[in-house]
Each structure stands twice: as structure tokens, then as C-alpha cells.
N, C-alpha and C positions, 0 to 999 in steps of 0.2 A: 504494500500500500504506500509506504514511504517513497519507494522508487517511482511509482506511478505519479505521485504528487510532484516529485522533483522533475520528472519528464514533462508533465503538464505545465509546470512553471517555466521551464526552459522553452517549450513550444510557444507559450504566450509571449515571452520576451522576443523570440525570433519573429513572431507576427508583428510585434511593435517595431522592430528594426526594419522589416520589409516595408511597412507603411512609411517609415522615414525615407527609405530609398525611393519609393514611388513618388512621394511628395517632392523630393529633390530632383527627380527626373522631370517632373512636370515643370518645375521652376526653370530648368535649363533646356527644355525641349527644343527651343529654336537655336541654341548655341551648339556649335561643333565642339565636342569634348576631345581633346588630345591627351591621351594618357601615356605615361612613361612606358618604355619597352618592358620593364619588369612587371608592371601591373597588367599590361596586355597579355603577357605570358601566363600570369597567374589566372586571369579570366579564362584563358584557353585551356586551363588545366595542366599547364607545363611548368616545370621548374624554371624560375628566372635565372638567367645566365649572369650571375654575379661572381666576381673574381674569387672572393673568399666566402666559404660556406661551412656551416657546422650543423650536424643533425641530419634527420631524414625528412625530406620534403613530401608532403601529401597535397593533392588538389584541395583547394579551399572552397567553402560555400560563401563566406563573407569576405569581401576584399575591400580594404581601405587604402587610400593614398593621401599623404600629406594632411592628415587630420580630417578626412571626410570619407564616408562610406560610398564607394563607387559601383559596387556590384554585389548582388545577392543571388546565388543560384537556388532554385527550389529544392526543398528536401525530398529525398526519395521516399515514396510511399511504400515501395516494395521492401526495402531493407533499411531500417533506421540505422544511421551511423552517427558517430560523434560530430559535433559542429566544429569545423576547422576554420580559423580566422587568419587571414593574411593581412599584414599591415606594413606599409613601406613609407619612408620619408626621404625626400630629396631636397637638398639645399646647396647653395653655392659654397664652395670651399673658401673660407675667409682668408686663408694664407696658404703658402706652399709648404707649410709644416707637415711633417709626416705624422699621420694619425695612428700609426702603428698597425699591427696585424691582429690585435686583440678585439674581438667583437663586443666584449663587455663594456668597453669605454668609448666606442665609436659614437660620436654625437648624433648622427642620423639614426643609428640603430637604437640608441637610448630613447629618442623621440618616438620612433615607430613602436617600440615596446610600451611606452607610456600610453600611447593612444590605444593600442591593442588591449592593455589592461583596463583602460576606461570602458571600452566596449564590453569586455568580459563582466565588469561590474554592472553595466547596464543590463546585461542578460541575467543578472542575479547570481552569478557564480561567486563563490567565496563568502557568501553571507549565511552559510548554513542551509541553503535551500536544496542541497543535495548534489550540486555540481561543483566541479573544481577545474581549474585551468592549469595546463602544463605546457611547456615549450616543446615543440617538435623540431623546428629548424630555424636557422638564422643565416642571413647572407649580407655582405657589405662590400663596397668598393668605392674607388675614386675614379671618375671618368669625366673628361672634358671640363675640368674646373668645378665639378659638382661631387658631392658625397651622396651615396645611396645606402640606406640601411633598410632591411626588411626582416620580419619575424613572423613565424607561424605559431599560434597557440591552438590547443584543442580543448574543448569543454567536455569533460568526461564525468561519468558517475564517480563518486568517491572511490579511490583505488589505493591499494597498498603501495603501488609503484610511484606515488607522488614524490617529486624531488624538491 
């Protein structure tokens, strides 16, 4: 019963997020949206070609770019699967300093993760509602004077493998 309530709560949060996406699409219906290549790849269900990566990539159902939700794929009615969220952040490189190879301190990746965690909180995970978020994959690179950071989180039922 507890698991069913948690799934219903998660489904309700997903419906609310889909309503937000529909509303934003209506607001920008006349404007051509140009999305970064990593976001286009994520929408197509492919792993973004970022120079440095860690973890195992999975196709995402919710895709966010630079602090806004840009795509939501419908949930499969045949086989329920955990909700995977992809979030990326793109910004100009302020200087030519080397940002290092550690994805934990990469500024664009930190921003992408913060937005992803905010979306997770909006879905009700982490508040005792029965769902939890864990990281699946992260990628980052510097290209053409810009930094790119992306992360994937999965919303699961409570599990022993939480890190």
C-alpha cells in the first residue's frame, strides 16, 4: 500500500511537470527553439558526446537545459520504469583557466546538478514520500569558449543501493 501511494504521488508530480512543459511550449510556439547538441542528443535518446564522462548513461524522460524544462517524453504504459532526468548547463568560459578534469567542481556541472535536484524536489523525492534520487551519469567539457556540464538522476523507490 505504501509503495502504491508513493507511485501515485510520483505520477501526480510528473503530470504537474508535463503541464508546465505544455504551458511553456504554448508560450514559445511561434519562436524557433535552438537547443545545444547535447540536449538534442538526449531528446533523441542518445548519449551526449561530451569529452569527459562518468557513470552509465540511460535515455531520459525529462530533459532540462540551462534552468528550464525543454522536453518530457510520455511514460510507458506497458512497462513502468524509473523516471530519469537529464539536466545540462552551458555558459561562457570566463577565462582561459583550466577547470580541471574533476566533474565534482566543474561550475557548469554544479549548476546542472543544482537544477536537477530542484526538479527532483518538485517531484516530491527526498521528502519521505517514498522516492529517492541517485546519480546515474555525468559529463562535462570545454568547447568553443563555453563550458558544458550535464547530469542524469533517477527517481527510484527507496533502495539499499542508495549512495
